[in-house]
Every structure is written in C-alpha cells, then in structure tokens.
C-alpha positions in Angstrom: 23.1 -53.6 -61.8 19.9 -52.9 -60.3 18.7 -52.1 -56.3 14.9 -51.8 -55.2 13.9 -49.5 -52.0 11.3 -50.7 -50.3 10.0 -47.6 -47.8 7.4 -48.8 -45.2 5.0 -47.3 -43.5 1.4 -47.2 -41.2 -1.2 -45.1 -41.7 -3.1 -44.2 -37.8 -5.5 -47.2 -38.5 -1.9 -49.7 -38.8 -2.6 -49.6 -42.4 1.1 -50.8 -44.4 2.3 -48.1 -47.4 4.8 -49.2 -49.6 6.8 -47.3 -51.5 9.1 -48.8 -54.3 11.6 -47.1 -55.9 14.7 -48.4 -58.1 18.3 -47.6 -57.9 20.3 -48.0 -61.2 23.6 -48.3 -59.7 26.2 -50.3 -58.1 25.8 -48.2 -54.9 23.2 -46.8 -52.2 23.5 -43.9 -49.9 22.6 -44.3 -46.7 22.3 -40.7 -44.7 20.5 -37.8 -43.1 21.1 -35.2 -45.6 18.4 -35.0 -48.2 20.9 -36.6 -51.3 21.3 -39.7 -50.2 19.3 -43.2 -51.8 18.4 -43.8 -48.3 17.1 -41.2 -45.8 16.9 -41.3 -42.1 15.8 -37.8 -39.8 17.8 -38.9 -37.4 20.7 -36.3 -35.4 22.6 -39.6 -34.5 23.3 -40.8 -38.3 25.9 -37.9 -40.5 24.8 -36.6 -43.9 26.2 -39.2 -45.6 26.6 -42.0 -43.5 27.0 -45.5 -45.0 27.2 -46.7 -48.3 25.9 -49.9 -49.8 27.7 -51.4 -52.6 27.1 -54.9 -54.5 31.0 -56.7 -54.6 30.0 -60.0 -56.6 26.4 -61.4 -57.9 25.6 -63.1 -54.0 27.2 -60.7 -51.5 26.8 -56.8 -50.8 29.4 -54.5 -48.8 28.3 -52.0 -46.0 31.1 -49.6 -45.4 30.7 -46.4 -42.9 31.9 -42.4 -43.1 35.7 -42.6 -40.9 34.5 -42.4 -37.9 30.8 -43.6 -37.4 29.5 -47.5 -37.5 26.5 -49.8 -38.5 24.7 -52.2 -37.2 24.9 -55.5 -39.3 23.3 -58.9 -38.3 23.0 -57.8 -34.8 27.3 -56.8 -35.0 28.0 -52.5 -34.8 30.9 -52.6 -37.1 32.4 -49.9 -39.7 32.5 -52.6 -42.1 31.3 -55.4 -43.5 29.2 -58.1 -45.9 26.1 -59.3 -46.3 24.8 -62.6 -48.6 22.0 -61.7 -50.6 20.8 -65.1 -51.3 20.5 -66.3 -46.9 20.0 -62.0 -46.4 20.1 -60.0 -43.6 19.7 -56.6 -41.6 21.0 -53.7 -41.2 20.2 -51.1 -38.9 22.1 -47.2 -39.1 19.9 -44.5 -36.3 16.2 -45.3 -36.0 16.1 -47.1 -39.7 15.9 -51.2 -39.9 16.9 -52.2 -43.8 16.1 -55.8 -45.1 18.1 -57.1 -47.6 16.7 -59.8 -50.0 16.6 -61.0 -53.1 14.1 -61.3 -55.7 14.0 -64.1 -58.5 15.3 -61.6 -60.8 18.0 -61.6 -59.1 17.9 -58.2 -58.3 18.8 -56.7 -54.2 16.0 -55.4 -52.4 16.0 -53.3 -49.6 13.3 -52.9 -47.4 13.6 -50.0 -45.2 11.3 -49.3 -41.9 11.7 -47.0 -39.1 12.0 -48.7 -35.2 10.0 -46.3 -33.9 6.8 -47.7 -36.1 7.5 -50.3 -34.6 7.2 -50.0 -30.9 4.8 -50.5 -28.2 1.9 -48.7 -27.3 3.4 -48.8 -23.6 6.4 -47.5 -24.9 4.9 -44.7 -26.8 3.2 -43.1 -23.4 6.9 -44.2 -21.7 7.5 -40.0 -21.7 4.3 -38.8 -22.7 1.6 -36.6 -20.6 -1.6 -38.1 -21.8 -1.9 -40.6 -19.1 -2.4 -37.2 -16.9 -4.1 -34.9 -18.1 -7.5 -34.9 -19.9 -7.7 -35.6 -23.5 -8.0 -33.2 -26.2 -11.1 -32.1 -26.7 -12.3 -31.2 -22.5 -8.5 -29.5 -22.8 -9.6 -27.2 -25.5 -12.9 -27.1 -24.6 -11.2 -25.5 -20.6 -9.0 -23.2 -22.6 -12.4 -21.7 -24.2 -13.8 -21.3 -21.8 -11.1 -19.6 -19.6 -10.4 -17.0 -23.0 -14.5 -16.5 -22.5 -14.1 -15.7 -18.5 -11.0 -13.5 -18.6 -11.3 -11.1 -21.9 -15.5 -11.1 -22.6 -17.1 -12.2 -19.2 -14.8 -9.9 -16.7 -14.8 -6.7 -18.6 -18.5 -7.0 -19.0 -19.0 -7.4 -15.4 -16.4 -5.0 -15.2 -18.3 -2.3 -17.2 -21.6 -2.7 -15.3 -20.3 -1.8 -11.8 -19.9 1.7 -11.1 -16.9 3.8 -11.7 -14.6 3.5 -8.2 -13.5 7.3 -7.6 -10.2 6.1 -5.8 -9.3 4.2 -10.0 -9.4 0.7 -10.2 -5.3 -0.8 -10.3 -6.4 -3.1 -12.9 -8.9 -2.8 -15.7 -10.5 -5.6 -16.8 -11.2 -4.0 -20.8 -7.7 -3.3 -20.8 -7.3 -6.2 -23.0 -9.8 -4.9 -25.8 -7.8 -2.2 -26.1 -6.3 -2.1 -29.5 -3.8 0.4 -28.3 -3.2 3.9 -26.7 -4.5 7.0 -27.2 -3.7 10.1 -29.4 -1.9 13.2 -27.6 -4.8 15.2 -27.2 -7.5 12.4 -25.1 -4.7 11.3 -23.3 -6.3 12.1 -20.1 -8.9 9.2 -20.5 -7.1 7.5 -20.9 -8.2 5.6 -17.9 -11.8 6.7 -18.9 -13.2 4.0 -21.7 -16.7 5.3 -20.7 -16.1 8.7 -21.8 -16.6 7.6 -25.2 -17.5 4.1 -25.2 -21.2 5.0 -23.4 -23.2 1.8 -24.2 -21.4 -1.6 -24.1 -21.0 -3.1 -27.6 -22.6 0.1 -29.1 -19.5 2.0 -31.2 -18.7 5.3 -30.6 -21.4 7.5 -31.2 -21.2 11.7 -32.4 -23.0 12.9 -28.7 -20.5 11.7 -26.9 -18.0 13.7 -29.1 -20.0 16.6 -28.6 -20.2 16.1 -25.1 -16.5 18.1 -24.2 -16.1 19.1 -28.4 -19.2 21.7 -28.2 -17.8 24.2 -30.3 -17.0 22.0 -33.3 -19.7 22.2 -35.9 -20.4 19.8 -39.0 -18.3 20.8 -42.7 -22.0 21.6 -44.1 -25.6 21.3 -44.0 -26.5 17.0 -43.7 -28.6 17.5 -46.2 -25.5 19.0 -48.7 -23.2 16.2 -46.7 -25.2 13.8 -47.9 -25.7 14.8 -51.3 -22.0 15.9 -51.8 -20.7 12.4 -51.2 -20.2 9.8 -54.3 -22.2 6.8 -54.6 -20.5 3.9 -52.2 -20.2 0.6 -55.1 -21.2 -2.9 -54.6 -18.6 -3.9 -52.8 -18.7 -0.9 -50.1 -22.7 -1.8 -49.9 -22.2 -4.7 -48.4 -19.8 -3.7 -45.6 -22.6 -0.8 -45.1 -25.2 -3.5 -44.2 -23.1 -5.2 -41.8 -21.9 -1.7 -40.0 -25.2 -1.3 -39.6 -26.6 -4.7 -38.3 -23.0 -4.6 -35.9 -25.1 -1.2 -34.6 -21.9 1.2 -36.4 -23.1 4.3 -37.3 -24.0 5.7 -40.8 -21.7 7.4 -42.7 -20.5 10.6 -41.7 -20.0 10.1 -38.3 -17.0 11.5 -36.1 -15.4 8.1 -35.9 -14.8 8.1 -39.9 -12.3 10.6 -39.9 -10.9 10.3 -36.1 -9.3 7.1 -35.7 -8.2 6.4 -32.3 -6.0 4.0 -30.3 -3.2 3.8 -33.1 -0.5 5.1 -30.7 0.2 8.1 -28.5 1.1 10.7 -30.5 -0.5 12.9 -32.4 -4.1 12.3 -34.2 -3.5 11.0 -37.6 -4.2 13.3 -40.5 -7.4 12.7 -42.8 -6.0 11.1 -45.3 -6.1 12.3 -49.2 -9.7 9.9 -49.7 -11.5 11.1 -46.8 -11.9 14.4 -49.1 -11.8 13.3 -52.6 -14.4 11.5 -51.6 -17.3 14.2 -52.1 -14.7 17.3 -53.9 -13.1 15.3 -56.9 -17.0 15.4 -58.6 -18.9 18.2 -56.6 -20.1 20.3 -58.6 -21.6 17.1 -60.9 -23.0 16.5 -57.7 -24.1 20.2 -56.4 -24.4 22.3 -59.4 -25.6 25.7 -57.3 -21.6 25.2 -55.5 -19.6 27.6 -56.3 -16.4 25.6 -54.9 -14.3 24.0 -58.4 -13.7 19.7 -58.4 -10.4 19.0 -56.5 -9.1 15.4 -55.7 -5.3 15.8 -55.8 -3.2 19.1 -54.8 -0.9 18.4 -58.0 -2.9 17.5 -60.5 -6.5 18.2 -60.2 -6.7 21.4 -57.7 -8.0 24.8 -59.1 -6.7 28.3 -58.9 -6.1 29.9 -55.8 -9.6 32.8 -55.5 -8.2 35.0 -52.7 -10.9 37.7 -51.4 -10.2 40.9 -52.4 -12.0 44.2 -52.1 -14.0 45.4 -55.0 -15.0 48.3 -53.2 -13.0 50.9 -50.1 -14.5 51.6 -47.0 -15.1 51.4 -44.0 -17.1 48.2 -44.8 -15.1 47.4 -47.6 -17.3 45.1 -50.6 -15.9 41.7 -50.8 -15.4 39.5 -53.6 -13.5 36.2 -54.4 -12.0 36.2 -57.7 -8.5 33.8 -59.6 -5.1 35.0 -59.3 -4.6 36.1 -62.4 -3.7 38.2 -64.7 -4.1 42.5 -63.7 -5.8 41.3 -60.3 -6.3 44.4 -57.7 -7.8 45.2 -54.7 -9.6 48.6 -53.5 -7.0 48.7 -50.3 -6.5 52.4 -50.1 -3.6 52.8 -51.0 -1.0 54.3 -53.5 2.2 52.3 -52.1 4.5 51.6 -54.7 7.4 48.7 -54.0 9.4 48.3 -57.1 10.3 51.7 -56.0 11.1 50.4 -52.7 13.0 47.9 -53.4 14.8 48.9 -56.4 18.5 48.4 -55.8 19.4 51.5 -58.0 16.9 53.4 -57.5 16.4 56.4 -54.1 15.1 54.8 -52.1 18.5 51.8 -52.2 20.6 55.2 -52.0 18.7 56.6 -49.3 18.9 53.5 -47.1 23.2 53.6 -47.6 22.8 57.1 -46.2 20.8 56.2 -43.0 22.8 53.0 -43.3 24.2 54.1 -39.9 21.5 55.3 -38.2 18.2 53.3 -38.5 20.4 50.3 -39.2 19.5 49.5 -43.1 21.4 47.4 -45.2 22.5 48.2 -48.6 18.9 48.4 -50.2 16.1 47.9 -48.7 14.5 44.7 -47.7 10.5 43.3 -46.9 11.6 42.6 -43.5 12.5 46.0 -43.0 8.8 46.8 -42.9 6.2 43.6 -42.8 7.5 42.4 -39.3 6.2 38.7 -38.9 3.7 37.3 -36.5 4.9 35.8 -32.4 4.3 32.9 -34.3 5.6 33.5 -37.6 2.7 32.0 -39.1 1.4 35.7 -40.3 2.3 39.5 -40.7 1.4 42.1 -38.6 -0.3 45.0 -40.5 2.3 47.4 -41.7 2.5 50.4 -38.8 3.5 54.5 -39.4 4.5 54.9 -36.5 6.8 51.6 -36.4 7.8 51.3 -39.9 7.3 54.2 -41.9 8.6 56.8 -39.5 11.7 56.7 -40.1 11.9 57.7 -43.4 8.3 59.5 -43.8 8.1 61.9 -41.0 5.5 64.0 -40.2 7.4 66.8 -38.1 6.2 70.5 -38.2 6.8 72.2 -35.4 9.5 72.4 -32.2 8.3 73.8 -29.2 11.2 74.4 -26.9 12.9 70.6 -26.9 9.4 69.1 -28.3 8.5 67.9 -31.8 4.9 67.8 -32.7 4.0 66.0 -35.9 1.0 65.8 -37.6 -1.5 63.1 -36.2 -1.4 59.9 -38.1 -4.5 58.2 -39.0 -6.9 60.5 -37.0 -8.1 63.0 -39.6 -9.8 65.2 -37.2 -7.1 65.7 -34.7 -4.7 66.6 -37.5 -7.5 69.7 -38.5 -7.7 70.6 -35.5 -3.8 71.1 -34.8 -3.2 72.9 -38.2 -5.9 75.4 -37.2 -5.0 75.7 -33.8 -1.2 77.2 -34.7 -3.0 79.4 -37.5 -5.3 81.0 -34.6 -3.5 83.6 -34.5 -0.2 84.3 -36.6 1.5 82.1 -39.1 4.4 80.1 -38.5 7.6 81.6 -38.7 9.2 79.6 -41.9 11.4 79.9 -45.0 9.8 80.5 -48.1 12.9 79.4 -49.7 12.5 75.9 -48.4 9.9 75.2 -51.2 6.1 75.6 -48.3 5.0 71.9 -47.8 6.5 69.9 -50.6 8.3 66.0 -48.9 12.1 66.1 -48.8 14.1 62.9 -48.9 14.7 61.7 -45.3 17.6 63.0 -43.6 16.9 66.8 -45.4 15.8 68.6 -42.7 15.1 71.9 -41.8 14.6 74.0 -38.7 15.7 72.4 -36.2 16.3 69.2 -37.6 13.3 69.2 -37.9 11.6 67.3 -40.9 9.1 70.6 -41.8 5.6 69.6 -43.1 5.2 72.7 -45.2 2.3 74.5 -46.0 3.4 76.7 -49.5 3.6 80.5 -49.6 0.2 81.2 -49.3 0.1 79.3 -45.7 2.2 81.3 -44.3 0.2 84.2 -43.9 -1.7 84.9 -40.4 -5.6 83.0 -41.2 -3.9 80.5 -44.1 -5.2 77.2 -41.9 -7.6 76.3 -44.9 -5.0 76.5 -47.4 -2.2 74.5 -45.5 -4.5 72.0 -44.5 -5.4 71.8 -48.5 -2.0 71.7 -49.5 -1.4 68.8 -46.6 -4.2 66.5 -48.7 -3.3 67.7 -52.4 -0.4 66.3 -54.6 3.0 66.9 -53.0 1.4 67.2 -49.5 2.6 64.6 -45.9 -0.7 61.7 -47.4 -1.7 62.6 -50.9 1.7 59.8 -51.8 0.9 57.3 -50.1 -2.8 57.5 -49.3 -6.7 57.6 -51.8 -7.9 61.8 -50.7 -11.4 62.2 -50.1 -11.8 66.5 -50.7 -15.0 68.2 -49.5 -18.3 67.2 -50.5 -17.2 64.1 -51.6 -20.2 61.7 -49.7 -21.7 64.2 -48.6 -18.5 64.7 -45.8 -17.3 68.8 -45.0 -13.8 68.2 -44.9 -10.7 66.4 -46.0 -10.8 62.4 -45.5 -8.7 59.6 -46.3 -9.7 56.3 -47.5 -9.7 53.8 -45.0 -6.8 51.6 -45.0 -7.1 47.4 -46.1 -4.1 45.6 -44.4 -5.8 42.1 -44.8 -3.1 39.2 -42.8 -4.4 36.8 -45.3 -6.2 36.8 -48.7 -7.0 32.6 -49.0 -10.2 31.9 -47.2 -10.4 28.8 -47.4 -7.0 27.0 -46.6 -4.0 27.3 -44.0 -0.8 28.8 -44.9 2.3 29.3 -42.6 4.9 31.9 -43.2 7.1 30.3 -40.7 6.9 26.7 -42.2 9.3 28.0 -45.7 11.3 30.6 -44.2 14.4 28.8 -46.0 12.7 31.2 -48.9 12.9 33.7 -49.6 9.6 36.3 -50.2 10.4 37.2 -53.6 10.5 33.8 -54.8 6.4 33.5 -54.2 6.1 37.8 -54.3 6.7 39.3 -57.3 7.0 42.7 -55.7 10.0 43.9 -56.8 7.9 44.5 -60.2 4.8 46.2 -58.8 4.6 49.5 -59.1 0.7 50.0 -57.6 0.2 49.1 -54.4 -3.3 47.6 -56.0 -1.7 44.7 -57.8 -2.4 41.6 -55.5 1.1 39.6 -55.1 -0.6 36.4 -53.5 1.5 33.7 -55.2 -0.6 31.3 -57.8 -1.0 27.5 -57.1 1.8 27.0 -60.6 4.0 28.8 -57.6 3.3 25.9 -55.1 3.3 23.3 -57.6 6.9 23.6 -57.8 7.6 22.4 -54.4 4.3 20.3 -53.4 3.0 17.8 -55.0 -0.1 15.4 -54.3 -0.4 13.2 -51.0 1.3 10.3 -53.3 3.9 12.5 -54.8 7.5 11.1 -55.2 9.4 13.7 -56.6 8.1 17.1 -54.6 6.4 17.5 -51.0 3.6 14.9 -50.5 0.5 17.3 -49.5 -2.8 16.3 -48.4 -5.8 18.3 -48.6 -5.4 18.1 -44.5 -2.1 20.1 -45.3 -3.8 23.4 -46.0 -7.6 22.8 -45.7 -9.5 22.0 -42.3 -12.8 19.4 -42.1 -13.8 22.1 -38.7 -13.4 25.5 -40.4 -13.4 27.8 -37.4 -15.7 30.7 -36.2 -12.5 32.9 -36.4 -9.9 31.3 -38.6 -9.6 32.1 -41.4 -12.5 34.7 -41.8 -15.3 35.8 -39.0 -17.1 38.1 -40.3 -19.2 36.6 -43.5 -21.9 39.6 -43.6 -19.7 41.5 -46.5 -19.8 38.7 -49.5 -21.4 40.4 -52.3 -23.0 37.9 -54.5 -19.9 37.4 -56.6 -18.2 35.0 -53.6 -19.2 31.7 -52.9 -23.1 30.9 -50.9 -21.4 28.7 -48.6 -19.4 31.0 -47.0 -22.5 32.7 -45.3 -23.3 29.3 -43.8 -24.7 29.2 -40.0 -22.1 28.7 -37.5 -19.1 30.1 -39.5 -19.2 26.5 -41.4 -18.5 26.2 -45.3 -20.2 23.9 -47.4 -18.2 21.1 -50.0 
C-alpha cells in the first residue's frame, strides 16, 4: 500500500514549493521526532504523536498516542476515521494534513503549516517592528555608536593633556589587549610612556628612555647580515607591516611582547635565536661562534675561558672542553688526594671530626662555600677553608700565636728576618726542621710550628729559613707555584697569583641553586683529578643527560633564553675583555660589552 506525502512551503516572495515523498507502507507516523514520516517541530506535539493506518480501500484510521489527541475534521479526538474518497483534514500541532485520493488510488497527504497561513497583521501582533526603526537604520546607529565609543572617544582622550590627579575613566582602556607584565606594572595607567604617537607602533626610542644601559646584541650591520633571509610570505607580511607604520625587523617589540599577562614577561622563544644562529657561520664567515639551533640536537661543545699563562694579568683564551683541557691557575692542589675516602686525608677528617665538624671524609662543601644567592661559589680562602688543617703558625709569644702572613709575601719574609735578627729560635732539632706535619700533629705549646731546618736554628740564618719556606716540603711549595729570586728580574722569592674564576662559561648563565638536588660528583669529576690545572667544568653531554631542546618531551625543555641573554650585561658574565688572547673571539671585545652573534 502506498501513501504520497506532499510537503508544502512558501519562499519569502510567496512562491509555493512542493516536496513529494512516497511511503510504501500501510501506516504513516506523525510526531516531533526526526524518525517520524511527518515531522512537526512543535513542542506541543509528542515525539511519536499519532499513526495514520489504511483500514480499507476507502477509509483510513487516525490513532493518537495514549494521553494525546488529534483534530479530525474540526473535532479533537483520540482516534477516528476519514473517507478518502470524500477527503478530510487532520490537524496536529501547527501542521494541517489534507487527505485525498488520486486517480490511481494512492492516498495523498498534503502537509502545510498553519503559521504560514496567518495574515501579515497576525505576524506582527507580538513584534517590535512597528515601533522600532528598520534593520538598516539600526545597523547604521550601532556602527556610529561603536565608532564613537571605541575610536573617537579614545582619540579625543589621547589628545587631551594628561590629568595630574589621574583620570577615573580611561577611554583608551578599550584598546588595551591585556594587562602589562610585572616589570612594567608601574606604567599601567600611563599609555603615552610607550605609545608616544597615535597610530604609530612602539619605537625603540620609547624603550631606551627608561632602559638607558641596554645595548644591542651586536652592531646593527652584523645583526642584519646574520639574520636569515625572509621567505615570500614573510616579505609580504613585512611590506604590510611597513605600510601600517610598524618598525622594521630587529626592534625591541620583536622579542619583548607586552599585554600578555600580569606575571613575568614571557621568555624569548627559541626560534627568535635560531633564526640567526642555526646557520650563522654561513652568513658571517669571520665569526668564531659555532652554529646552534637546539640545545638537544644542534649546539656546539662548551668553550670555557681559561688562563693559558699565569700572572697578575693572565692571558686568557677560550677552548672547547675535552680530555687534557688545563689552565695555569698557580695552584698545585690535588682534588683526588683530599676526596679519597680511603686515604690519609680521610683518616685525618675522622680524627678531627669532633673538633672541626668533619664527616667520615672530606666533602666538597668543606672548602667550597656558596654565594648568598646560591648561584656561584666563593673563592676558597686560606684562613676560612684551609687553616683548620694547614696551619701557618710558627711562634708563640705568651698567649699569642704568630703565623706566616698568607698572601703577603713581603710581610712574611719581613717577619722571618725579624725573628732571626739577633738569636735563632729555640726549637728542638729532632722535630725535623720545617717539614710540614699532618693536621693534629703539634709541636711546642700545641702550635703547628713551621720549622726551618737544622741550618736555620743558628743566629743569622734567616735566608736559610726563607729558602726552606719556598722549597720542597715548605709551607708554600706544595700548594703554590713558587718563583725563586732572579726569576723575571725579581730579587726575592715570590708566589704566582692564584686564579679562582667564579665562572668559566662567559656567554652562558648557570645557576647552582637550581641544581641543588644533584650531587657535585654528578657533574664534576673532582674525585679523579690529581692536578689543580684540570678544568672540571662538565661538557655538553653531561648537561644533555637531563636537558633537551625547547620542544623536548622526554627531558627538561631548555630554550636558548634559559642560559643566554640577548643583552649581555657589562659585569655578567665577565667585565674585562682587554686580556683576551688572539685565540679568543673578536666579538668578545665589542664596545659596550656586547657580543656578536
């Protein structure tokens, strides 16, 4: 059995549209549900509201779901019949269904919506169209209102003199995309401090008005050469930016983006640095800086700054970390001897544990004291860190112990000559002269005496005592590089100045405090070093065991900005660049303390 469903609708111009569908079944469903044959989108209609069934060739029955009714030929009922030869009408919600039969015997159900048959006056009965302007005038009014509030008023406010008392209403707040960072929070209500000219992007001169000491990363000419060339799309965007009065590449705002939150200013993303440094040597042939694009995959080996020749002004050069890297620091200090848990020093530490607070053996923290911020370590000091084991006491007068003046060679020699001016010291010869003793082995008066040999026990033997101090087994010889008289034109004994740099990696920043969960030995192989000249700075592979590139998922994501600063300060990491050797980079001596890329 076949039903023909005809859906009637009208366009805005009043043209009638008919959509016909055949249903090859004995029943047709009516309801709000999308699975109904006749869908009536009316909340008063149930999802499955009624069923039309063919009872005989001439009659159809209409049955509503329990609890609902339909209107059949003007009468509301739960069920009923219609003679298809005579025709009839079914109303469900706002849908009107006309029932008829065509010449072929097919039952035709024509569906229309009662709302479409309403008169124009009925449509406007509950509308506001007759009391409000039309859509087009309303659009013009709203456009004018937006322009007045968000364009004309801020421009007028910008051109007005600044209110010294501070304005309660700031019209240009509507243009602010977000709060300033914590560094610029004090400028929150002073837009003109950065936006000097209306409709002109922030210029470097506005930044430099406050940041007077900030300098370029490198000379502008070298920066321009180092940058990667722009692609087609980037060139098009750059031309548009220039058209709208934005600054050229290399401006402060390229990196320092404001109005992105009230917290710290976001760090520079890695692509900003990699744009130049990934293929830097291809564009700057004279640079000594290696290509670097990602710390985890494309970064050169560290090149610490080490002394190649000792002295008051040592000659310095940068060299890559590797086997045999050494520096002339004026010391003969063996780390391995002091850190050996089975050696004599460890046994001394156990002996002196109660007196000086040592553990079972010496540790790095016994001599290396961190700075107040924990980022670096203080230089090792003889009186503070070494004297507990290496005493320089040589005489006692009453209750006072006389000690050799550490670090003041002339004063030390003068003290020894004064002691031998008349009579030699009364010291037992059997104690072995000036030979150094292990800590805890004391001589007369429980003072570690710096004895000077049998010959020095006689009056007038000051020269012999001084010579013994600076000779093998003497108080100075085993730890310091000694220069005898006649060396470099000197007329007296001397000691090469000790170099204890607080940092070796001059173009990168490292903070020990951030690595407090690690042990010293996890990065520094001090327990294996038997020579003070060994440079114990870890190589890049040690750092890569924990750190990856900026997008690393398995390791600590580490961007360029984590270790490097674009605006390198005068005194960090290193202030004086006058003593660099030719082996060091020419960029390190740029005016203003900057460095070239």
